[in-house]
Jmol script that loads the backbone (N, CA, C; Angstrom):
load data "model"
ATOM      1  N   MET A   1     129.365  97.923 119.739  1.00  0.00           N
ATOM      2  CA  MET A   1     128.824  97.579 121.035  1.00  0.00           C
ATOM      3  C   MET A   1     127.714  96.554 120.855  1.00  0.00           C
ATOM      4  N   THR A   2     127.764  95.495 121.622  1.00  0.00           N
ATOM      5  CA  THR A   2     126.748  94.447 121.525  1.00  0.00           C
ATOM      6  C   THR A   2     125.639  94.721 122.523  1.00  0.00           C
ATOM      7  N   SER A   3     124.418  94.465 122.099  1.00  0.00           N
ATOM      8  CA  SER A   3     123.299  94.696 123.005  1.00  0.00           C
ATOM      9  C   SER A   3     123.192  93.567 124.017  1.00  0.00           C
ATOM     10  N   PHE A   4     122.552  93.880 125.119  1.00  0.00           N
ATOM     11  CA  PHE A   4     122.352  92.897 126.177  1.00  0.00           C
ATOM     12  C   PHE A   4     121.583  91.690 125.654  1.00  0.00           C
ATOM     13  N   LEU A   5     120.534  91.932 124.855  1.00  0.00           N
ATOM     14  CA  LEU A   5     119.726  90.827 124.327  1.00  0.00           C
ATOM     15  C   LEU A   5     120.525  89.934 123.395  1.00  0.00           C
ATOM     16  N   SER A   6     121.388  90.513 122.572  1.00  0.00           N
ATOM     17  CA  SER A   6     122.178  89.678 121.670  1.00  0.00           C
ATOM     18  C   SER A   6     123.196  88.854 122.445  1.00  0.00           C
ATOM     19  N   GLN A   7     123.682  89.379 123.564  1.00  0.00           N
ATOM     20  CA  GLN A   7     124.602  88.612 124.401  1.00  0.00           C
ATOM     21  C   GLN A   7     123.911  87.397 125.014  1.00  0.00           C
ATOM     22  N   LEU A   8     122.608  87.500 125.227  1.00  0.00           N
ATOM     23  CA  LEU A   8     121.841  86.388 125.796  1.00  0.00           C
ATOM     24  C   LEU A   8     121.365  85.408 124.727  1.00  0.00           C
ATOM     25  N   ASN A   9     121.754  85.621 123.480  1.00  0.00           N
ATOM     26  CA  ASN A   9     121.259  84.829 122.352  1.00  0.00           C
ATOM     27  C   ASN A   9     119.739  84.887 122.263  1.00  0.00           C
ATOM     28  N   TYR A  10     119.216  86.068 122.494  1.00  0.00           N
ATOM     29  CA  TYR A  10     117.776  86.301 122.427  1.00  0.00           C
ATOM     30  C   TYR A  10     117.252  85.958 121.043  1.00  0.00           C
ATOM     31  N   ASP A  11     116.192  85.201 121.008  1.00  0.00           N
ATOM     32  CA  ASP A  11     115.595  84.804 119.737  1.00  0.00           C
ATOM     33  C   ASP A  11     114.379  85.677 119.468  1.00  0.00           C
ATOM     34  N   PRO A  12     114.509  86.675 118.591  1.00  0.00           N
ATOM     35  CA  PRO A  12     113.391  87.579 118.340  1.00  0.00           C
ATOM     36  C   PRO A  12     112.214  86.909 117.645  1.00  0.00           C
ATOM     37  N   ASP A  13     112.402  85.725 117.094  1.00  0.00           N
ATOM     38  CA  ASP A  13     111.312  85.060 116.388  1.00  0.00           C
ATOM     39  C   ASP A  13     110.156  84.696 117.308  1.00  0.00           C
ATOM     40  N   THR A  14     110.391  84.672 118.593  1.00  0.00           N
ATOM     41  CA  THR A  14     109.324  84.329 119.523  1.00  0.00           C
ATOM     42  C   THR A  14     108.292  85.438 119.654  1.00  0.00           C
ATOM     43  N   ILE A  15     108.551  86.603 119.095  1.00  0.00           N
ATOM     44  CA  ILE A  15     107.625  87.722 119.240  1.00  0.00           C
ATOM     45  C   ILE A  15     106.853  88.035 117.959  1.00  0.00           C
ATOM     46  N   TYR A  16     106.884  87.152 117.002  1.00  0.00           N
ATOM     47  CA  TYR A  16     106.210  87.395 115.728  1.00  0.00           C
ATOM     48  C   TYR A  16     104.986  86.491 115.609  1.00  0.00           C
ATOM     49  N   PRO A  17     103.786  87.015 115.903  1.00  0.00           N
ATOM     50  CA  PRO A  17     102.578  86.186 115.840  1.00  0.00           C
ATOM     51  C   PRO A  17     102.314  85.659 114.432  1.00  0.00           C
ATOM     52  N   GLU A  18     101.607  84.548 114.365  1.00  0.00           N
ATOM     53  CA  GLU A  18     101.212  83.952 113.086  1.00  0.00           C
ATOM     54  C   GLU A  18      99.795  84.346 112.696  1.00  0.00           C
ATOM     55  N   SER A  19      99.032  84.903 113.629  1.00  0.00           N
ATOM     56  CA  SER A  19      97.640  85.245 113.358  1.00  0.00           C
ATOM     57  C   SER A  19      97.221  86.422 114.226  1.00  0.00           C
ATOM     58  N   ASP A  20      96.230  87.160 113.741  1.00  0.00           N
ATOM     59  CA  ASP A  20      95.655  88.227 114.549  1.00  0.00           C
ATOM     60  C   ASP A  20      94.318  87.808 115.140  1.00  0.00           C
ATOM     61  N   GLY A  21      93.895  86.574 114.864  1.00  0.00           N
ATOM     62  CA  GLY A  21      92.649  86.060 115.407  1.00  0.00           C
ATOM     63  C   GLY A  21      91.412  86.456 114.626  1.00  0.00           C
ATOM     64  N   ASN A  22      91.571  87.270 113.596  1.00  0.00           N
ATOM     65  CA  ASN A  22      90.424  87.687 112.789  1.00  0.00           C
ATOM     66  C   ASN A  22      90.151  86.677 111.684  1.00  0.00           C
ATOM     67  N   PRO A  23      88.881  86.551 111.274  1.00  0.00           N
ATOM     68  CA  PRO A  23      88.574  85.635 110.169  1.00  0.00           C
ATOM     69  C   PRO A  23      89.200  86.114 108.867  1.00  0.00           C
ATOM     70  N   MET A  24      89.452  85.169 107.959  1.00  0.00           N
ATOM     71  CA  MET A  24      90.106  85.489 106.696  1.00  0.00           C
ATOM     72  C   MET A  24      89.246  86.415 105.838  1.00  0.00           C
ATOM     73  N   THR A  25      87.978  86.136 105.701  1.00  0.00           N
ATOM     74  CA  THR A  25      87.098  86.964 104.864  1.00  0.00           C
ATOM     75  C   THR A  25      85.735  87.068 105.512  1.00  0.00           C
ATOM     76  N   GLU A  26      84.928  87.955 104.954  1.00  0.00           N
ATOM     77  CA  GLU A  26      83.585  88.127 105.490  1.00  0.00           C
ATOM     78  C   GLU A  26      82.508  87.499 104.616  1.00  0.00           C
ATOM     79  N   SER A  27      82.858  87.044 103.422  1.00  0.00           N
ATOM     80  CA  SER A  27      81.827  86.489 102.542  1.00  0.00           C
ATOM     81  C   SER A  27      82.411  85.443 101.605  1.00  0.00           C
ATOM     82  N   ASP A  28      81.525  84.614 101.076  1.00  0.00           N
ATOM     83  CA  ASP A  28      81.955  83.600 100.113  1.00  0.00           C
ATOM     84  C   ASP A  28      82.596  84.214  98.868  1.00  0.00           C
ATOM     85  N   PRO A  29      81.980  85.246  98.263  1.00  0.00           N
ATOM     86  CA  PRO A  29      82.609  85.817  97.061  1.00  0.00           C
ATOM     87  C   PRO A  29      84.019  86.357  97.326  1.00  0.00           C
ATOM     88  N   THR A  30      84.214  87.018  98.466  1.00  0.00           N
ATOM     89  CA  THR A  30      85.544  87.539  98.784  1.00  0.00           C
ATOM     90  C   THR A  30      86.543  86.405  98.896  1.00  0.00           C
ATOM     91  N   ARG A  31      86.176  85.355  99.628  1.00  0.00           N
ATOM     92  CA  ARG A  31      87.064  84.193  99.770  1.00  0.00           C
ATOM     93  C   ARG A  31      87.371  83.594  98.407  1.00  0.00           C
ATOM     94  N   ASP A  32      86.339  83.468  97.563  1.00  0.00           N
ATOM     95  CA  ASP A  32      86.541  82.887  96.236  1.00  0.00           C
ATOM     96  C   ASP A  32      87.542  83.699  95.414  1.00  0.00           C
ATOM     97  N   TYR A  33      87.444  85.034  95.467  1.00  0.00           N
ATOM     98  CA  TYR A  33      88.393  85.884  94.739  1.00  0.00           C
ATOM     99  C   TYR A  33      89.820  85.660  95.231  1.00  0.00           C
ATOM    100  N   LEU A  34      89.969  85.565  96.551  1.00  0.00           N
ATOM    101  CA  LEU A  34      91.307  85.378  97.125  1.00  0.00           C
ATOM    102  C   LEU A  34      91.895  84.036  96.723  1.00  0.00           C
ATOM    103  N   VAL A  35      91.123  82.981  96.904  1.00  0.00           N
ATOM    104  CA  VAL A  35      91.613  81.637  96.587  1.00  0.00           C
ATOM    105  C   VAL A  35      91.909  81.529  95.094  1.00  0.00           C
ATOM    106  N   TYR A  36      91.017  82.034  94.255  1.00  0.00           N
ATOM    107  CA  TYR A  36      91.234  81.979  92.810  1.00  0.00           C
ATOM    108  C   TYR A  36      92.516  82.723  92.423  1.00  0.00           C
ATOM    109  N   SER A  37      92.718  83.896  92.992  1.00  0.00           N
ATOM    110  CA  SER A  37      93.896  84.698  92.644  1.00  0.00           C
ATOM    111  C   SER A  37      95.189  83.987  93.015  1.00  0.00           C
ATOM    112  N   VAL A  38      95.246  83.412  94.218  1.00  0.00           N
ATOM    113  CA  VAL A  38      96.447  82.687  94.639  1.00  0.00           C
ATOM    114  C   VAL A  38      96.669  81.479  93.741  1.00  0.00           C
ATOM    115  N   GLU A  39      95.614  80.724  93.472  1.00  0.00           N
ATOM    116  CA  GLU A  39      95.753  79.526  92.638  1.00  0.00           C
ATOM    117  C   GLU A  39      96.155  79.875  91.206  1.00  0.00           C
ATOM    118  N   ALA A  40      95.570  80.931  90.643  1.00  0.00           N
ATOM    119  CA  ALA A  40      95.915  81.332  89.273  1.00  0.00           C
ATOM    120  C   ALA A  40      97.384  81.754  89.179  1.00  0.00           C
ATOM    121  N   LEU A  41      97.843  82.514  90.160  1.00  0.00           N
ATOM    122  CA  LEU A  41      99.250  82.935  90.152  1.00  0.00           C
ATOM    123  C   LEU A  41     100.189  81.756  90.388  1.00  0.00           C
ATOM    124  N   ASN A  42      99.809  80.837  91.266  1.00  0.00           N
ATOM    125  CA  ASN A  42     100.626  79.633  91.469  1.00  0.00           C
ATOM    126  C   ASN A  42     100.720  78.819  90.186  1.00  0.00           C
ATOM    127  N   LEU A  43      99.626  78.717  89.466  1.00  0.00           N
ATOM    128  CA  LEU A  43      99.634  77.996  88.191  1.00  0.00           C
ATOM    129  C   LEU A  43     100.533  78.714  87.179  1.00  0.00           C
ATOM    130  N   TYR A  44     100.420  80.030  87.113  1.00  0.00           N
ATOM    131  CA  TYR A  44     101.226  80.807  86.175  1.00  0.00           C
ATOM    132  C   TYR A  44     102.723  80.635  86.449  1.00  0.00           C
ATOM    133  N   PHE A  45     103.093  80.593  87.728  1.00  0.00           N
ATOM    134  CA  PHE A  45     104.505  80.484  88.116  1.00  0.00           C
ATOM    135  C   PHE A  45     104.903  79.064  88.508  1.00  0.00           C
ATOM    136  N   GLN A  46     104.132  78.072  88.096  1.00  0.00           N
ATOM    137  CA  GLN A  46     104.378  76.703  88.546  1.00  0.00           C
ATOM    138  C   GLN A  46     105.767  76.175  88.197  1.00  0.00           C
ATOM    139  N   ASN A  47     106.354  76.636  87.132  1.00  0.00           N
ATOM    140  CA  ASN A  47     107.683  76.167  86.725  1.00  0.00           C
ATOM    141  C   ASN A  47     108.812  77.057  87.229  1.00  0.00           C
ATOM    142  N   ARG A  48     108.497  77.943  88.145  1.00  0.00           N
ATOM    143  CA  ARG A  48     109.499  78.862  88.711  1.00  0.00           C
ATOM    144  C   ARG A  48     109.692  78.543  90.194  1.00  0.00           C
ATOM    145  N   PRO A  49     110.715  77.749  90.545  1.00  0.00           N
ATOM    146  CA  PRO A  49     110.937  77.409  91.952  1.00  0.00           C
ATOM    147  C   PRO A  49     111.387  78.598  92.802  1.00  0.00           C
ATOM    148  N   ASP A  50     111.690  79.721  92.140  1.00  0.00           N
ATOM    149  CA  ASP A  50     112.156  80.909  92.855  1.00  0.00           C
ATOM    150  C   ASP A  50     111.077  81.984  92.974  1.00  0.00           C
ATOM    151  N   VAL A  51     109.817  81.583  92.810  1.00  0.00           N
ATOM    152  CA  VAL A  51     108.711  82.531  92.931  1.00  0.00           C
ATOM    153  C   VAL A  51     107.741  82.007  93.983  1.00  0.00           C
ATOM    154  N   TYR A  52     107.505  82.820  94.997  1.00  0.00           N
ATOM    155  CA  TYR A  52     106.620  82.458  96.099  1.00  0.00           C
ATOM    156  C   TYR A  52     105.326  83.246  95.979  1.00  0.00           C
ATOM    157  N   VAL A  53     104.212  82.530  95.910  1.00  0.00           N
ATOM    158  CA  VAL A  53     102.886  83.130  95.838  1.00  0.00           C
ATOM    159  C   VAL A  53     102.119  82.700  97.080  1.00  0.00           C
ATOM    160  N   SER A  54     101.483  83.648  97.731  1.00  0.00           N
ATOM    161  CA  SER A  54     100.684  83.316  98.906  1.00  0.00           C
ATOM    162  C   SER A  54      99.673  84.423  99.151  1.00  0.00           C
ATOM    163  N   GLY A  55      98.969  84.310 100.250  1.00  0.00           N
ATOM    164  CA  GLY A  55      98.002  85.322 100.624  1.00  0.00           C
ATOM    165  C   GLY A  55      97.553  85.140 102.060  1.00  0.00           C
ATOM    166  N   ASN A  56      97.069  86.241 102.634  1.00  0.00           N
ATOM    167  CA  ASN A  56      96.626  86.243 104.024  1.00  0.00           C
ATOM    168  C   ASN A  56      97.652  85.634 104.956  1.00  0.00           C
ATOM    169  N   LEU A  57      98.896  85.967 104.728  1.00  0.00           N
ATOM    170  CA  LEU A  57     100.013  85.494 105.536  1.00  0.00           C
ATOM    171  C   LEU A  57     100.736  86.729 106.064  1.00  0.00           C
ATOM    172  N   PHE A  58     101.103  86.722 107.329  1.00  0.00           N
ATOM    173  CA  PHE A  58     101.829  87.864 107.877  1.00  0.00           C
ATOM    174  C   PHE A  58     103.190  87.988 107.205  1.00  0.00           C
ATOM    175  N   VAL A  59     103.451  89.163 106.647  1.00  0.00           N
ATOM    176  CA  VAL A  59     104.743  89.496 106.056  1.00  0.00           C
ATOM    177  C   VAL A  59     105.407  90.512 106.988  1.00  0.00           C
ATOM    178  N   TYR A  60     106.460  90.070 107.664  1.00  0.00           N
ATOM    179  CA  TYR A  60     107.223  90.943 108.564  1.00  0.00           C
ATOM    180  C   TYR A  60     108.380  91.531 107.771  1.00  0.00           C
ATOM    181  N   TYR A  61     108.476  92.861 107.773  1.00  0.00           N
ATOM    182  CA  TYR A  61     109.476  93.502 106.923  1.00  0.00           C
ATOM    183  C   TYR A  61     110.574  94.231 107.688  1.00  0.00           C
ATOM    184  N   GLU A  62     110.548  94.219 109.031  1.00  0.00           N
ATOM    185  CA  GLU A  62     111.630  94.812 109.825  1.00  0.00           C
ATOM    186  C   GLU A  62     111.926  93.914 111.012  1.00  0.00           C
ATOM    187  N   ARG A  63     113.112  93.381 111.056  1.00  0.00           N
ATOM    188  CA  ARG A  63     113.495  92.517 112.175  1.00  0.00           C
ATOM    189  C   ARG A  63     113.499  93.323 113.479  1.00  0.00           C
ATOM    190  N   GLY A  64     112.943  92.704 114.516  1.00  0.00           N
ATOM    191  CA  GLY A  64     112.898  93.347 115.819  1.00  0.00           C
ATOM    192  C   GLY A  64     111.732  94.290 116.008  1.00  0.00           C
ATOM    193  N   VAL A  65     110.887  94.438 114.983  1.00  0.00           N
ATOM    194  CA  VAL A  65     109.727  95.333 115.056  1.00  0.00           C
ATOM    195  C   VAL A  65     108.480  94.529 114.671  1.00  0.00           C
ATOM    196  N   PRO A  66     107.874  93.824 115.623  1.00  0.00           N
ATOM    197  CA  PRO A  66     106.723  92.982 115.291  1.00  0.00           C
ATOM    198  C   PRO A  66     105.537  93.745 114.708  1.00  0.00           C
ATOM    199  N   ASP A  67     105.471  95.058 114.951  1.00  0.00           N
ATOM    200  CA  ASP A  67     104.389  95.851 114.365  1.00  0.00           C
ATOM    201  C   ASP A  67     104.648  96.199 112.906  1.00  0.00           C
ATOM    202  N   ALA A  68     105.842  95.948 112.410  1.00  0.00           N
ATOM    203  CA  ALA A  68     106.163  96.174 110.998  1.00  0.00           C
ATOM    204  C   ALA A  68     105.726  94.934 110.232  1.00  0.00           C
ATOM    205  N   VAL A  69     104.421  94.805 110.104  1.00  0.00           N
ATOM    206  CA  VAL A  69     103.820  93.612 109.510  1.00  0.00           C
ATOM    207  C   VAL A  69     102.618  94.027 108.676  1.00  0.00           C
ATOM    208  N   VAL A  70     102.395  93.273 107.632  1.00  0.00           N
ATOM    209  CA  VAL A  70     101.210  93.460 106.805  1.00  0.00           C
ATOM    210  C   VAL A  70     100.797  92.082 106.306  1.00  0.00           C
ATOM    211  N   SER A  71      99.517  91.926 106.058  1.00  0.00           N
ATOM    212  CA  SER A  71      99.010  90.651 105.562  1.00  0.00           C
ATOM    213  C   SER A  71      98.260  90.896 104.252  1.00  0.00           C
ATOM    214  N   PRO A  72      98.978  90.892 103.134  1.00  0.00           N
ATOM    215  CA  PRO A  72      98.312  91.113 101.845  1.00  0.00           C
ATOM    216  C   PRO A  72      97.329  89.985 101.543  1.00  0.00           C
ATOM    217  N   ASP A  73      96.243  90.335 100.886  1.00  0.00           N
ATOM    218  CA  ASP A  73      95.297  89.291 100.471  1.00  0.00           C
ATOM    219  C   ASP A  73      95.980  88.305  99.536  1.00  0.00           C
ATOM    220  N   VAL A  74      96.773  88.820  98.614  1.00  0.00           N
ATOM    221  CA  VAL A  74      97.530  87.999  97.661  1.00  0.00           C
ATOM    222  C   VAL A  74      98.860  88.708  97.425  1.00  0.00           C
ATOM    223  N   PHE A  75      99.952  87.938  97.324  1.00  0.00           N
ATOM    224  CA  PHE A  75     101.240  88.564  97.027  1.00  0.00           C
ATOM    225  C   PHE A  75     102.159  87.604  96.293  1.00  0.00           C
ATOM    226  N   VAL A  76     103.140  88.199  95.588  1.00  0.00           N
ATOM    227  CA  VAL A  76     104.146  87.444  94.842  1.00  0.00           C
ATOM    228  C   VAL A  76     105.516  87.999  95.224  1.00  0.00           C
ATOM    229  N   ILE A  77     106.445  87.077  95.548  1.00  0.00           N
ATOM    230  CA  ILE A  77     107.819  87.462  95.861  1.00  0.00           C
ATOM    231  C   ILE A  77     108.749  86.674  94.948  1.00  0.00           C
ATOM    232  N   PHE A  78     109.593  87.382  94.220  1.00  0.00           N
ATOM    233  CA  PHE A  78     110.562  86.753  93.325  1.00  0.00           C
ATOM    234  C   PHE A  78     111.888  86.546  94.058  1.00  0.00           C
ATOM    235  N   GLY A  79     112.571  85.462  93.714  1.00  0.00           N
ATOM    236  CA  GLY A  79     113.905  85.229  94.244  1.00  0.00           C
ATOM    237  C   GLY A  79     113.954  84.495  95.566  1.00  0.00           C
ATOM    238  N   VAL A  80     112.847  83.867  95.963  1.00  0.00           N
ATOM    239  CA  VAL A  80     112.839  83.057  97.186  1.00  0.00           C
ATOM    240  C   VAL A  80     112.248  81.686  96.873  1.00  0.00           C
ATOM    241  N   GLU A  81     112.587  80.736  97.727  1.00  0.00           N
ATOM    242  CA  GLU A  81     112.141  79.364  97.518  1.00  0.00           C
ATOM    243  C   GLU A  81     110.624  79.245  97.643  1.00  0.00           C
ATOM    244  N   LYS A  82     110.062  78.471  96.740  1.00  0.00           N
ATOM    245  CA  LYS A  82     108.637  78.157  96.786  1.00  0.00           C
ATOM    246  C   LYS A  82     108.465  77.049  97.820  1.00  0.00           C
ATOM    247  N   LYS A  83     107.969  77.409  99.012  1.00  0.00           N
ATOM    248  CA  LYS A  83     107.748  76.430 100.078  1.00  0.00           C
ATOM    249  C   LYS A  83     106.652  76.957 100.996  1.00  0.00           C
ATOM    250  N   LYS A  84     106.123  76.086 101.820  1.00  0.00           N
ATOM    251  CA  LYS A  84     105.078  76.478 102.768  1.00  0.00           C
ATOM    252  C   LYS A  84     105.718  77.216 103.944  1.00  0.00           C
ATOM    253  N   ARG A  85     105.050  78.300 104.362  1.00  0.00           N
ATOM    254  CA  ARG A  85     105.526  79.095 105.490  1.00  0.00           C
ATOM    255  C   ARG A  85     104.347  79.410 106.410  1.00  0.00           C
ATOM    256  N   ARG A  86     104.634  79.605 107.686  1.00  0.00           N
ATOM    257  CA  ARG A  86     103.605  80.035 108.642  1.00  0.00           C
ATOM    258  C   ARG A  86     103.546  81.566 108.707  1.00  0.00           C
ATOM    259  N   THR A  87     104.683  82.209 108.509  1.00  0.00           N
ATOM    260  CA  THR A  87     104.804  83.654 108.353  1.00  0.00           C
ATOM    261  C   THR A  87     105.956  83.877 107.378  1.00  0.00           C
ATOM    262  N   TYR A  88     106.071  85.100 106.894  1.00  0.00           N
ATOM    263  CA  TYR A  88     107.178  85.439 106.006  1.00  0.00           C
ATOM    264  C   TYR A  88     107.981  86.535 106.685  1.00  0.00           C
ATOM    265  N   LYS A  89     109.245  86.245 106.982  1.00  0.00           N
ATOM    266  CA  LYS A  89     110.142  87.216 107.611  1.00  0.00           C
ATOM    267  C   LYS A  89     111.217  87.576 106.595  1.00  0.00           C
ATOM    268  N   ALA A  90     111.182  88.807 106.135  1.00  0.00           N
ATOM    269  CA  ALA A  90     112.060  89.237 105.043  1.00  0.00           C
ATOM    270  C   ALA A  90     113.528  88.963 105.330  1.00  0.00           C
ATOM    271  N   TRP A  91     113.974  89.185 106.544  1.00  0.00           N
ATOM    272  CA  TRP A  91     115.397  89.009 106.879  1.00  0.00           C
ATOM    273  C   TRP A  91     115.836  87.551 106.801  1.00  0.00           C
ATOM    274  N   GLU A  92     114.900  86.610 106.845  1.00  0.00           N
ATOM    275  CA  GLU A  92     115.246  85.194 106.686  1.00  0.00           C
ATOM    276  C   GLU A  92     115.252  84.774 105.218  1.00  0.00           C
ATOM    277  N   GLU A  93     114.858  85.690 104.342  1.00  0.00           N
ATOM    278  CA  GLU A  93     114.695  85.386 102.921  1.00  0.00           C
ATOM    279  C   GLU A  93     115.510  86.338 102.060  1.00  0.00           C
ATOM    280  N   GLY A  94     116.661  86.768 102.560  1.00  0.00           N
ATOM    281  CA  GLY A  94     117.509  87.675 101.789  1.00  0.00           C
ATOM    282  C   GLY A  94     116.919  89.058 101.629  1.00  0.00           C
ATOM    283  N   ASN A  95     116.055  89.451 102.555  1.00  0.00           N
ATOM    284  CA  ASN A  95     115.362  90.746 102.535  1.00  0.00           C
ATOM    285  C   ASN A  95     114.515  90.957 101.290  1.00  0.00           C
ATOM    286  N   LYS A  96     114.060  89.867 100.700  1.00  0.00           N
ATOM    287  CA  LYS A  96     113.155  89.962  99.547  1.00  0.00           C
ATOM    288  C   LYS A  96     111.752  90.267 100.051  1.00  0.00           C
ATOM    289  N   LEU A  97     111.097  91.200  99.386  1.00  0.00           N
ATOM    290  CA  LEU A  97     109.739  91.603  99.745  1.00  0.00           C
ATOM    291  C   LEU A  97     108.832  91.467  98.530  1.00  0.00           C
ATOM    292  N   PRO A  98     107.522  91.528  98.740  1.00  0.00           N
ATOM    293  CA  PRO A  98     106.618  91.362  97.602  1.00  0.00           C
ATOM    294  C   PRO A  98     106.882  92.360  96.478  1.00  0.00           C
ATOM    295  N   SER A  99     106.821  91.846  95.258  1.00  0.00           N
ATOM    296  CA  SER A  99     106.881  92.693  94.068  1.00  0.00           C
ATOM    297  C   SER A  99     105.477  93.044  93.600  1.00  0.00           C
ATOM    298  N   PHE A 100     104.525  92.234  94.017  1.00  0.00           N
ATOM    299  CA  PHE A 100     103.124  92.423  93.630  1.00  0.00           C
ATOM    300  C   PHE A 100     102.243  92.102  94.824  1.00  0.00           C
ATOM    301  N   VAL A 101     101.245  92.952  95.074  1.00  0.00           N
ATOM    302  CA  VAL A 101     100.228  92.665  96.081  1.00  0.00           C
ATOM    303  C   VAL A 101      98.859  92.958  95.490  1.00  0.00           C
ATOM    304  N   LEU A 102      97.878  92.231  95.981  1.00  0.00           N
ATOM    305  CA  LEU A 102      96.489  92.429  95.568  1.00  0.00           C
ATOM    306  C   LEU A 102      95.641  92.461  96.823  1.00  0.00           C
ATOM    307  N   GLU A 103      94.818  93.475  96.954  1.00  0.00           N
ATOM    308  CA  GLU A 103      93.865  93.560  98.056  1.00  0.00           C
ATOM    309  C   GLU A 103      92.458  93.462  97.488  1.00  0.00           C
ATOM    310  N   VAL A 104      91.660  92.591  98.066  1.00  0.00           N
ATOM    311  CA  VAL A 104      90.250  92.464  97.705  1.00  0.00           C
ATOM    312  C   VAL A 104      89.484  93.222  98.782  1.00  0.00           C
ATOM    313  N   THR A 105      89.005  94.394  98.436  1.00  0.00           N
ATOM    314  CA  THR A 105      88.389  95.289  99.411  1.00  0.00           C
ATOM    315  C   THR A 105      86.927  94.942  99.637  1.00  0.00           C
ATOM    316  N   SER A 106      86.534  95.024 100.902  1.00  0.00           N
ATOM    317  CA  SER A 106      85.134  94.822 101.276  1.00  0.00           C
ATOM    318  C   SER A 106      84.714  95.982 102.173  1.00  0.00           C
ATOM    319  N   LYS A 107      83.457  96.008 102.557  1.00  0.00           N
ATOM    320  CA  LYS A 107      82.968  97.104 103.405  1.00  0.00           C
ATOM    321  C   LYS A 107      83.756  97.214 104.701  1.00  0.00           C
ATOM    322  N   THR A 108      84.051  96.087 105.304  1.00  0.00           N
ATOM    323  CA  THR A 108      84.708  96.130 106.614  1.00  0.00           C
ATOM    324  C   THR A 108      86.218  96.327 106.527  1.00  0.00           C
ATOM    325  N   THR A 109      86.834  96.062 105.384  1.00  0.00           N
ATOM    326  CA  THR A 109      88.292  96.201 105.277  1.00  0.00           C
ATOM    327  C   THR A 109      88.715  97.421 104.463  1.00  0.00           C
ATOM    328  N   ARG A 110      87.756  98.161 103.957  1.00  0.00           N
ATOM    329  CA  ARG A 110      88.063  99.270 103.045  1.00  0.00           C
ATOM    330  C   ARG A 110      89.056 100.276 103.617  1.00  0.00           C
ATOM    331  N   GLY A 111      88.843 100.733 104.832  1.00  0.00           N
ATOM    332  CA  GLY A 111      89.755 101.724 105.421  1.00  0.00           C
ATOM    333  C   GLY A 111      91.176 101.207 105.515  1.00  0.00           C
ATOM    334  N   ASN A 112      91.334  99.998 106.009  1.00  0.00           N
ATOM    335  CA  ASN A 112      92.659  99.393 106.143  1.00  0.00           C
ATOM    336  C   ASN A 112      93.278  99.143 104.770  1.00  0.00           C
ATOM    337  N   ASP A 113      92.475  98.631 103.830  1.00  0.00           N
ATOM    338  CA  ASP A 113      92.980  98.303 102.494  1.00  0.00           C
ATOM    339  C   ASP A 113      93.365  99.539 101.686  1.00  0.00           C
ATOM    340  N   GLU A 114      92.671 100.654 101.913  1.00  0.00           N
ATOM    341  CA  GLU A 114      92.901 101.840 101.089  1.00  0.00           C
ATOM    342  C   GLU A 114      93.750 102.911 101.771  1.00  0.00           C
ATOM    343  N   GLN A 115      93.968 102.789 103.093  1.00  0.00           N
ATOM    344  CA  GLN A 115      94.749 103.812 103.788  1.00  0.00           C
ATOM    345  C   GLN A 115      95.991 103.239 104.467  1.00  0.00           C
ATOM    346  N   ASP A 116      95.811 102.293 105.370  1.00  0.00           N
ATOM    347  CA  ASP A 116      96.937 101.757 106.146  1.00  0.00           C
ATOM    348  C   ASP A 116      97.864 100.886 105.299  1.00  0.00           C
ATOM    349  N   LYS A 117      97.312  99.919 104.612  1.00  0.00           N
ATOM    350  CA  LYS A 117      98.148  98.976 103.861  1.00  0.00           C
ATOM    351  C   LYS A 117      98.969  99.646 102.758  1.00  0.00           C
ATOM    352  N   PRO A 118      98.415 100.575 101.982  1.00  0.00           N
ATOM    353  CA  PRO A 118      99.250 101.219 100.955  1.00  0.00           C
ATOM    354  C   PRO A 118     100.474 101.932 101.536  1.00  0.00           C
ATOM    355  N   GLN A 119     100.338 102.515 102.718  1.00  0.00           N
ATOM    356  CA  GLN A 119     101.485 103.163 103.361  1.00  0.00           C
ATOM    357  C   GLN A 119     102.557 102.137 103.710  1.00  0.00           C
ATOM    358  N   LYS A 120     102.135 100.987 104.219  1.00  0.00           N
ATOM    359  CA  LYS A 120     103.089  99.923 104.540  1.00  0.00           C
ATOM    360  C   LYS A 120     103.748  99.393 103.270  1.00  0.00           C
ATOM    361  N   TYR A 121     102.967  99.246 102.211  1.00  0.00           N
ATOM    362  CA  TYR A 121     103.538  98.748 100.959  1.00  0.00           C
ATOM    363  C   TYR A 121     104.580  99.718 100.412  1.00  0.00           C
ATOM    364  N   LEU A 122     104.331 101.010 100.534  1.00  0.00           N
ATOM    365  CA  LEU A 122     105.320 102.005 100.098  1.00  0.00           C
ATOM    366  C   LEU A 122     106.610 101.880 100.903  1.00  0.00           C
ATOM    367  N   ARG A 123     106.496 101.697 102.230  1.00  0.00           N
ATOM    368  CA  ARG A 123     107.687 101.521 103.070  1.00  0.00           C
ATOM    369  C   ARG A 123     108.467 100.279 102.667  1.00  0.00           C
ATOM    370  N   MET A 124     107.752  99.263 102.179  1.00  0.00           N
ATOM    371  CA  MET A 124     108.394  98.019 101.761  1.00  0.00           C
ATOM    372  C   MET A 124     108.973  98.123 100.354  1.00  0.00           C
ATOM    373  N   GLY A 125     108.616  99.173  99.620  1.00  0.00           N
ATOM    374  CA  GLY A 125     109.121  99.332  98.264  1.00  0.00           C
ATOM    375  C   GLY A 125     108.201  98.791  97.190  1.00  0.00           C
ATOM    376  N   VAL A 126     106.981  98.404  97.578  1.00  0.00           N
ATOM    377  CA  VAL A 126     105.997  97.944  96.596  1.00  0.00           C
ATOM    378  C   VAL A 126     105.314  99.182  96.035  1.00  0.00           C
ATOM    379  N   THR A 127     105.375  99.343  94.716  1.00  0.00           N
ATOM    380  CA  THR A 127     104.751 100.530  94.118  1.00  0.00           C
ATOM    381  C   THR A 127     103.623 100.157  93.192  1.00  0.00           C
TER     382      THR A 127
END
end "model"
wireframe off; spacefill off
backbone 0.3
color backbone group
């Protein structure tokens, strides 16, 4: 049975925000750790066109569920093209999800980094 929305050629991509409006970090040292980590991993994988390294980018892991999203501080995904993205939608990338994530915890992000995000990472298969 086909859904009404699929019959209309509904494009679910219109419901996936690129930002939550919050600032990237709260301090210079935190930003420096994030930028350094992404750059170091990009350098390490520079000769691997099938390794995507990024950070602070919305990773959507369930099509049709815009709340199934997480924004790791730093992440690595194997088996996808190394290119610039505004968001990462797993279903557009062969359902590949991060193999590695790094969270730089601060006073204001501690609860989310230590409670909410680990649960999402487990659902995504990141251990």
